[in-house]
C-alpha positions as CSV (number, residue, x, y, z in Angstrom):
1,M,31.9,-2.9,41.9
2,H,34.7,-2.1,39.4
3,W,33.0,-4.0,36.6
4,Y,29.6,-2.5,37.5
5,W,30.9,1.1,36.9
6,L,32.7,0.0,33.7
7,A,29.5,-1.6,32.4
8,S,27.5,1.5,33.4
9,A,29.9,3.9,31.6
10,G,29.9,1.6,28.6
11,Y,26.1,1.6,28.4
12,V,26.0,5.4,28.7
13,F,28.4,5.8,25.8
14,L,26.3,3.3,23.8
15,V,23.1,5.3,24.5
16,I,24.9,8.5,23.4
17,F,26.1,6.8,20.2
18,V,22.6,5.5,19.4
19,C,21.0,8.9,20.1
20,L,23.5,10.6,17.8
21,R,22.8,8.0,15.1
22,I,19.1,8.6,15.5
23,L,19.5,12.3,15.1
24,Y,21.6,11.9,11.9
25,D,19.7,9.0,10.5
26,I,16.0,10.0,10.7
27,R,14.6,13.1,9.0
28,S,11.2,13.1,10.6
29,T,11.1,15.1,13.8
30,S,8.3,13.1,15.4
31,K,9.9,9.8,14.5
32,T,13.3,11.1,15.8
33,F,11.7,12.1,19.1
34,A,9.9,8.7,19.4
35,Y,13.1,6.7,19.0
36,L,15.1,9.0,21.3
37,L,12.4,8.6,23.9
38,I,12.2,4.8,23.8
39,T,16.1,4.5,23.6
40,I,16.5,6.6,26.8
41,L,13.6,5.5,28.8
42,V,13.6,1.8,28.1
43,P,17.1,0.4,28.9
44,V,18.6,-2.0,26.4
45,V,15.2,-3.0,24.9
46,G,14.8,0.5,23.5
47,I,18.2,0.2,21.6
48,I,17.2,-3.3,20.3
49,I,13.9,-1.9,19.1
50,Y,15.6,0.9,17.2
51,F,18.1,-1.3,15.4
52,A,15.4,-3.9,14.8
53,V,12.7,-1.7,13.3
54,G,13.9,1.9,13.2
55,A,17.3,2.1,11.7
56,N,17.3,3.6,8.2
57,Y,19.1,1.0,6.1
58,R,18.1,2.6,2.9
59,K,21.3,4.7,2.9
60,N,23.2,1.4,2.8
61,K,21.3,0.4,-0.4
62,L,19.3,-2.3,1.3
63,Y,17.3,-2.6,-1.9
64,S,18.6,-2.0,-5.4
65,K,16.6,-2.2,-8.6
66,K,18.3,-4.4,-11.2
67,I,16.0,-3.9,-14.2
68,I,17.9,-4.1,-17.6
69,N,18.9,-0.6,-18.8
70,D,20.6,-1.3,-22.1
71,N,18.0,-3.6,-23.7
72,K,16.9,-2.2,-27.1
73,L,13.4,-3.5,-26.7
74,L,13.1,-1.9,-23.2
75,A,14.2,1.4,-24.7
76,E,11.5,1.1,-27.3
77,I,8.9,0.3,-24.8
78,R,9.9,3.2,-22.6
79,N,9.7,5.6,-25.6
80,K,6.3,4.3,-26.4
81,I,5.1,4.9,-22.8
82,V,6.5,8.4,-22.8
83,H,4.8,9.1,-26.2
84,E,1.5,7.7,-25.0
85,S,1.8,9.7,-21.8
86,E,2.3,13.0,-23.6
87,K,-0.6,12.1,-26.0
88,T,-2.9,11.3,-23.1
89,W,-1.7,14.5,-21.4
90,E,-2.6,16.7,-24.4
91,T,-5.9,15.1,-25.2
92,G,-6.8,14.1,-21.6
93,A,-10.3,14.4,-20.2
94,E,-11.4,17.0,-17.7
95,E,-10.6,14.5,-14.8
96,V,-6.9,14.8,-15.7
97,K,-6.9,18.5,-16.4
98,S,-8.4,19.2,-13.0
99,H,-5.7,17.2,-11.4
100,K,-2.9,18.5,-13.6
101,K,-0.3,19.0,-10.9
102,L,-0.9,15.5,-9.5
103,A,-0.5,13.9,-12.9
104,R,2.6,15.9,-13.7
105,M,4.2,15.0,-10.3
106,L,3.7,11.3,-11.0
107,L,5.0,11.7,-14.6
108,N,8.1,13.2,-13.2
109,D,8.4,10.1,-11.0
110,N,8.3,8.0,-14.2
111,S,4.8,6.8,-13.8
112,P,3.1,6.8,-17.3
113,L,-0.2,8.5,-17.8
114,T,-2.2,5.9,-19.8
115,G,-5.6,6.2,-21.4
116,D,-8.1,3.7,-23.0
117,N,-8.3,1.5,-19.9
118,E,-11.2,-0.6,-18.8
119,V,-11.6,-0.6,-15.0
120,T,-13.8,-2.8,-12.9
121,L,-14.4,-1.9,-9.3
122,L,-14.3,-5.0,-7.1
123,L,-15.8,-4.9,-3.6
124,N,-14.7,-7.5,-1.1
125,G,-13.2,-11.0,-1.8
126,E,-16.5,-12.4,-3.1
127,Q,-16.3,-10.0,-6.1
128,K,-12.5,-10.1,-6.5
129,F,-11.6,-13.8,-6.4
130,P,-14.1,-15.0,-9.1
131,E,-12.7,-12.3,-11.4
132,V,-9.1,-13.3,-10.6
133,I,-9.8,-17.0,-11.1
134,L,-11.4,-16.4,-14.6
135,A,-8.5,-14.2,-15.6
136,L,-5.9,-16.7,-14.4
137,K,-7.5,-19.5,-16.3
138,A,-7.6,-17.4,-19.5
139,A,-3.8,-16.7,-19.3
140,K,-1.9,-17.5,-22.5
141,H,1.7,-16.3,-22.1
142,H,2.5,-15.4,-18.5
143,I,1.1,-14.8,-15.0
144,H,3.0,-12.5,-12.6
145,M,1.8,-12.3,-9.0
146,E,3.2,-10.4,-6.0
147,Y,1.4,-10.5,-2.7
148,Y,1.9,-9.5,0.9
149,I,-0.4,-12.2,2.4
150,F,-1.1,-15.5,0.7
151,E,-2.5,-18.1,3.1
152,N,-2.8,-21.9,3.1
153,D,-6.6,-22.0,3.1
154,D,-9.3,-22.7,0.5
155,I,-8.8,-19.8,-1.8
156,G,-5.0,-20.1,-1.5
157,N,-5.0,-23.7,-2.5
158,Q,-7.5,-23.1,-5.3
159,V,-5.3,-20.5,-6.8
160,K,-2.2,-22.7,-6.2
161,D,-3.8,-25.5,-8.2
162,I,-4.7,-23.1,-11.1
163,L,-1.1,-21.8,-11.2
164,I,0.3,-25.3,-11.5
165,Q,-2.3,-26.2,-14.1
166,K,-1.3,-23.1,-16.2
167,V,2.4,-24.2,-16.1
168,A,1.3,-27.5,-17.5
169,E,-0.4,-25.7,-20.3
170,G,2.8,-23.8,-21.1
171,V,2.1,-20.5,-19.4
172,K,5.1,-19.0,-17.5
173,V,4.1,-18.3,-13.9
174,R,6.2,-16.2,-11.5
175,F,5.2,-15.6,-7.9
176,I,6.6,-13.2,-5.3
177,Y,5.4,-13.5,-1.7
178,D,6.4,-11.5,1.3
179,D,8.3,-13.8,3.7
180,F,6.7,-12.2,6.7
181,G,3.1,-11.7,5.6
182,S,3.0,-15.1,3.9
183,R,5.1,-17.1,6.4
184,S,2.3,-19.7,6.7
185,I,2.9,-21.0,3.2
186,R,6.6,-21.6,3.5
187,K,6.4,-25.3,4.2
188,N,3.3,-26.2,2.2
189,I,2.1,-24.1,-0.7
190,V,5.5,-22.8,-1.8
191,P,7.1,-26.3,-2.1
192,E,4.0,-27.5,-4.1
193,L,4.3,-24.5,-6.4
194,L,7.9,-25.1,-7.0
195,A,7.3,-28.8,-7.6
196,G,4.6,-27.9,-10.1
197,G,6.9,-25.7,-12.1
198,V,5.9,-22.3,-10.7
199,E,8.9,-19.9,-10.1
200,A,8.3,-18.7,-6.6
201,Y,10.6,-16.5,-4.4
202,P,10.2,-14.6,-1.1
203,F,10.6,-10.9,-1.7
204,Y,13.1,-10.6,1.2
205,K,13.9,-13.9,2.8
206,I,13.8,-13.8,6.6
207,L,15.8,-16.4,8.6
208,F,14.8,-15.3,12.1
209,I,11.5,-13.6,12.0
210,A,11.4,-12.5,15.6
211,L,14.8,-10.8,15.5
212,S,15.3,-9.7,11.9
213,N,15.2,-6.0,10.8
214,R,13.8,-7.3,7.5
215,T,10.4,-7.6,9.1
216,N,10.4,-3.8,9.1
217,Y,10.7,-3.6,5.3
218,R,7.7,-5.5,4.0
219,N,6.4,-5.9,0.5
220,H,2.8,-4.9,1.1
221,R,1.9,-4.8,-2.6
222,K,-0.9,-6.8,-4.1
223,I,-0.2,-7.1,-7.9
224,I,-1.3,-9.5,-10.6
225,V,-0.4,-9.0,-14.2
226,I,-1.7,-11.5,-16.8
227,D,-0.3,-11.5,-20.4
228,G,0.7,-7.8,-20.0
229,C,-2.8,-6.6,-20.6
230,T,-4.8,-7.5,-17.4
231,G,-4.0,-6.4,-13.9
232,F,-5.4,-6.5,-10.4
233,I,-4.4,-4.0,-7.7
234,G,-5.9,-3.0,-4.4
235,G,-6.1,-4.0,-0.7
236,I,-7.4,-7.6,-0.8
237,N,-4.9,-10.4,0.0
238,F,-5.3,-14.1,-0.7
239,S,-7.1,-15.3,2.4
240,D,-10.5,-16.8,3.2
241,R,-11.1,-14.0,5.7
242,Y,-11.8,-11.6,2.7
243,I,-14.7,-13.8,1.5
244,N,-17.9,-12.9,3.4
245,G,-20.6,-15.4,3.9
246,I,-18.5,-18.6,4.2
247,N,-18.9,-18.7,8.0
248,K,-21.7,-16.9,9.8
249,K,-19.4,-16.4,12.8
250,Q,-16.7,-14.9,10.7
251,L,-16.1,-11.1,11.0
252,F,-17.4,-9.2,8.0
253,W,-14.4,-7.9,6.0
254,R,-14.9,-4.8,3.9
255,D,-12.2,-4.2,1.3
256,T,-11.7,-2.8,-2.3
257,H,-9.8,-3.9,-5.4
258,V,-9.8,-3.0,-9.1
259,R,-9.3,-4.9,-12.3
260,I,-7.5,-3.0,-15.1
261,N,-7.5,-4.0,-18.7
262,G,-5.2,-1.9,-20.9
263,P,-2.0,0.1,-20.9
264,G,-2.5,1.1,-17.2
265,V,-0.9,-2.3,-16.5
266,Y,2.4,-1.1,-18.0
267,Y,3.8,0.3,-14.8
268,M,2.5,-2.6,-12.6
269,Q,4.5,-4.9,-14.9
270,Y,7.6,-2.6,-14.6
271,L,7.3,-2.8,-10.8
272,F,7.0,-6.6,-10.8
273,I,10.1,-7.0,-13.0
274,C,12.1,-4.7,-10.7
275,D,11.0,-6.6,-7.7
276,W,11.6,-10.0,-9.4
277,N,15.1,-9.1,-10.4
278,F,15.7,-8.1,-6.8
279,C,14.5,-11.2,-5.1
280,A,15.0,-14.0,-7.7
281,D,18.3,-15.7,-8.3
282,Q,17.9,-14.9,-12.0
283,E,17.6,-11.8,-14.2
284,L,14.3,-11.5,-16.0
285,K,14.8,-10.5,-19.7
286,I,12.4,-8.0,-21.1
287,E,10.0,-9.4,-23.7
288,E,7.5,-7.6,-25.9
289,E,4.7,-9.9,-24.6
290,F,5.2,-8.4,-21.2
291,F,3.6,-5.2,-22.3
292,C,0.1,-5.0,-23.8
293,S,0.2,-4.3,-27.5
294,A,-3.5,-4.6,-28.2
295,K,-4.7,-2.2,-30.9
296,S,-8.3,-2.1,-29.9
297,K,-9.5,0.4,-27.3
298,K,-10.2,-1.3,-24.0
299,G,-12.1,1.5,-22.3
300,H,-12.0,5.2,-21.5
301,A,-10.4,5.5,-18.1
302,I,-7.1,7.3,-17.6
303,I,-4.7,5.7,-15.1
304,Q,-1.5,6.3,-13.3
305,I,0.2,4.0,-10.8
306,A,1.9,5.5,-7.7
307,A,4.5,3.4,-6.0
308,S,7.0,3.9,-3.3
309,G,9.2,2.0,-0.8
310,P,12.6,1.9,0.8
311,D,14.1,2.1,-2.7
312,S,12.3,5.4,-3.5
313,D,14.1,8.7,-3.6
314,N,10.8,10.3,-2.4
315,P,7.8,9.0,-0.4
316,T,5.8,9.2,-3.7
317,I,2.5,7.8,-2.3
318,M,2.4,10.2,0.6
319,F,3.2,13.1,-1.8
320,S,0.5,12.0,-4.2
321,L,-2.1,11.9,-1.4
322,I,-1.0,15.4,-0.2
323,E,-1.4,16.7,-3.8
324,A,-4.8,15.1,-4.2
325,I,-6.0,16.5,-0.9
326,G,-4.7,20.0,-1.8
327,M,-6.3,20.0,-5.2
328,A,-9.8,19.0,-3.9
329,S,-12.3,21.8,-4.2
330,D,-15.6,20.2,-3.1
331,E,-15.4,16.7,-1.5
332,L,-12.9,14.1,-0.2
333,L,-14.1,10.7,0.8
334,I,-11.3,8.7,2.6
335,T,-11.3,5.1,3.8
336,S,-8.4,3.8,5.8
337,P,-8.1,0.9,8.3
338,Y,-5.0,2.4,10.0
339,F,-5.3,6.2,10.2
340,I,-2.0,7.5,11.7
341,P,-1.4,10.3,9.1
342,G,1.5,12.2,10.6
343,E,1.8,16.0,10.6
344,S,2.0,16.5,6.8
345,I,-1.2,14.6,5.9
346,L,-3.0,16.0,9.0
347,D,-2.1,19.5,8.0
348,A,-3.2,19.0,4.4
349,L,-6.6,17.6,5.5
350,S,-7.0,20.4,8.1
351,V,-6.3,23.1,5.5
352,A,-8.7,21.5,3.0
353,A,-11.5,21.2,5.6
354,L,-11.0,24.8,6.8
355,S,-11.1,25.9,3.1
356,G,-14.6,24.5,2.7
357,V,-13.9,21.0,1.3
358,K,-16.3,18.5,2.7
359,I,-14.1,15.7,4.2
360,K,-15.5,12.4,5.3
361,L,-13.3,9.8,6.9
362,L,-14.3,6.1,7.4
363,V,-12.2,4.1,9.8
364,P,-12.8,0.9,11.9
365,Y,-14.9,1.2,15.0
366,K,-12.3,-1.1,16.5
367,S,-8.9,-1.8,15.0
368,D,-7.2,-5.2,15.0
369,S,-4.5,-3.5,17.1
370,A,-5.2,-1.7,20.4
371,L,-2.1,0.5,20.0
372,V,-3.0,1.5,16.4
373,N,-6.6,2.2,17.5
374,A,-5.4,4.5,20.3
375,A,-2.9,6.3,18.1
376,A,-5.6,6.9,15.4
377,R,-8.1,8.2,18.0
378,S,-5.5,10.8,19.0
379,Y,-5.9,12.5,15.6
380,Y,-9.7,12.6,15.5
381,G,-10.0,15.8,17.6
382,E,-8.0,17.9,15.3
383,M,-9.9,16.5,12.3
384,L,-13.2,17.3,13.9
385,D,-12.1,20.8,15.0
386,A,-11.2,21.5,11.3
387,G,-14.7,20.5,10.2
388,A,-14.2,17.0,8.9
389,E,-16.7,14.2,9.5
390,I,-15.5,10.9,11.0
391,Y,-17.4,7.6,10.7
392,L,-16.6,4.5,12.7
393,Y,-17.4,1.3,10.8
394,K,-19.3,-1.2,13.0
395,K,-20.5,-3.9,10.6
396,G,-17.1,-5.6,10.7
397,F,-13.5,-4.6,9.8
398,V,-13.0,-2.0,7.1
399,H,-9.6,-2.8,5.4
400,A,-10.1,-0.8,2.2
401,K,-7.5,1.9,1.3
402,T,-9.4,4.4,-0.9
403,M,-10.0,8.0,-1.7
404,V,-12.5,9.8,-3.9
405,A,-11.8,13.5,-4.8
406,D,-14.5,15.7,-6.2
407,G,-16.1,12.7,-7.9
408,K,-13.4,12.8,-10.6
409,L,-10.4,11.0,-9.1
410,A,-10.5,7.5,-7.5
411,I,-7.5,6.1,-5.6
412,V,-7.5,2.4,-4.8
413,G,-4.4,0.6,-3.6
414,S,-2.4,-1.2,-0.9
415,A,-1.2,1.9,1.1
416,N,-2.7,2.7,4.5
417,M,-2.7,6.3,5.7
418,D,0.2,5.7,8.2
419,H,3.9,6.1,8.6
420,R,4.6,2.4,7.8
421,S,3.0,2.6,4.4
422,F,4.6,6.0,3.6
423,E,8.2,5.2,4.6
424,L,8.8,1.5,5.3
425,N,6.6,-0.7,3.2
426,F,6.8,-1.3,-0.6
427,E,3.3,-0.1,-1.6
428,V,1.4,0.6,-4.8
429,N,-1.8,2.7,-5.5
430,S,-3.8,3.1,-8.6
431,M,-4.8,6.7,-9.5
432,I,-8.0,6.5,-11.7
433,Y,-9.0,9.7,-13.4
434,D,-12.6,8.7,-14.4
435,T,-15.9,10.0,-13.2
436,Q,-17.6,6.6,-13.7
437,I,-15.3,4.7,-11.4
438,A,-15.1,7.6,-9.0
439,G,-18.9,7.7,-8.9
440,Q,-19.1,4.0,-8.2
441,L,-16.5,4.3,-5.4
442,R,-18.4,7.3,-4.0
443,D,-21.6,5.3,-3.9
444,A,-19.8,2.4,-2.1
445,F,-18.5,4.9,0.5
446,Y,-22.0,6.3,1.2
447,N,-23.3,2.8,1.4
448,D,-20.6,1.9,3.9
449,I,-21.3,4.8,6.3
450,K,-24.8,3.4,6.7
451,D,-23.1,0.8,8.8
452,A,-21.1,3.3,10.7
453,V,-21.6,5.6,13.7
454,K,-20.7,9.3,13.1
455,L,-18.6,11.0,15.8
456,N,-20.2,14.0,17.5
457,P,-17.5,16.8,17.7
458,K,-19.0,18.2,20.9
459,T,-19.2,14.9,22.6
460,W,-15.7,13.9,21.5
461,A,-14.3,17.2,22.8
462,K,-15.9,16.6,26.3
463,R,-14.1,13.3,26.8
464,T,-12.3,13.1,30.1
465,L,-8.5,13.7,30.3
466,F,-8.2,10.2,31.7
467,K,-9.6,8.8,28.4
468,Q,-7.4,11.0,26.3
469,L,-4.2,10.3,28.1
470,P,-3.4,6.8,26.7
471,E,-4.1,8.1,23.2
472,K,-1.7,11.0,23.7
473,L,1.0,8.8,25.0
474,V,0.6,6.2,22.2
475,R,0.7,9.0,19.7
476,L,4.2,9.8,20.8
477,L,5.2,6.3,19.6
478,S,3.0,6.4,16.4
479,P,6.0,6.6,14.0
480,L,7.0,3.2,15.4
481,L,3.7,1.5,14.8
């Protein structure tokens, strides 16, 4: 009995200590409440969950950029980027001028504003992978790849063989994979890549996946940079599931990616070098060939890259989306597989809708996670009340993360519209100021909603309290999802 009371008192003090840490550690009110709730109501397990997936280790400099700062060439490249940004800013097209505050915000976050880019919109794996394979085979100097999911399947092995072949041709190949998302290639593809001369590293090595806090900080980026001039960015990982038509029984997978040719690749290269110098046991020296120096004009699109993660001073991607929403005057078309926007994004969307902006949101009819699906549904009522239209995609699973604003700005990237992408994952989005690409993405959106069912606001509002209760409860835990 004596030991029982000592243990009970010790546990109470532990709970108090953890609750105090949560209060001081987490700035989000909703997230603070969620972790306090689970810590108090779920004995022991709640504390384990907090330290496993909720504790803010950014303050302890979990991640530190190690890019070279005193290299003369790097200084010259940075000066060139700044000069080109200012030039693009002064002579920018109407698409940039109408999103002036957004462009300036990203410039202040060191993301260059680059013109003269050629952009190709790639819908689904069947469009992306042939383009990627052709570009990889054409590489002359280097290939830099950084992916959340890379699987040991047909497309994964096909790319693996190409990378090894390019090394044999004298091309330098560097490959970063997320140790959680790409855990299936640890014992097969990775050893083969290393044996073939490819330099491959896990972004953040996990020793015990089930117990490690490192699973909470995932490199969700999908980046390819080839010879400093060609880049690929978007939501499509390397997996056969993204290629429709291989198997008739396979779930249709709807996703979006873009190919960029031109100086828009600069910041993607910068991000890769930062991430490489973090995870590799070497320091990557800056070379002029890493940055496109082509004199000929590639295209006319103006691009910025928005990136954020646990290393960021600000949640840049979330801020950029809020700014884009706030600047919209006519129409917003949003596609997101995981819609758990949080109060800031929800308020921005509600204000825009109540101000007369036509907002259409495309989400999966059924998510690959029951909890995420329930949490997302808890936000639909407020969106509908504000006047937004919500479409549930039924043809398969919509995994694209895109936005089109007023037919002038197209956003394509890796970030979902949820807390994990805004605060915990390393993410990257492309901001494309171009009516042609925005128009193509707009057409794709309207084609997608042909395979979706539109929610009826009156019917949705009449749902029974019994149906709404699970969604309301899960919403309390949405910052944890």
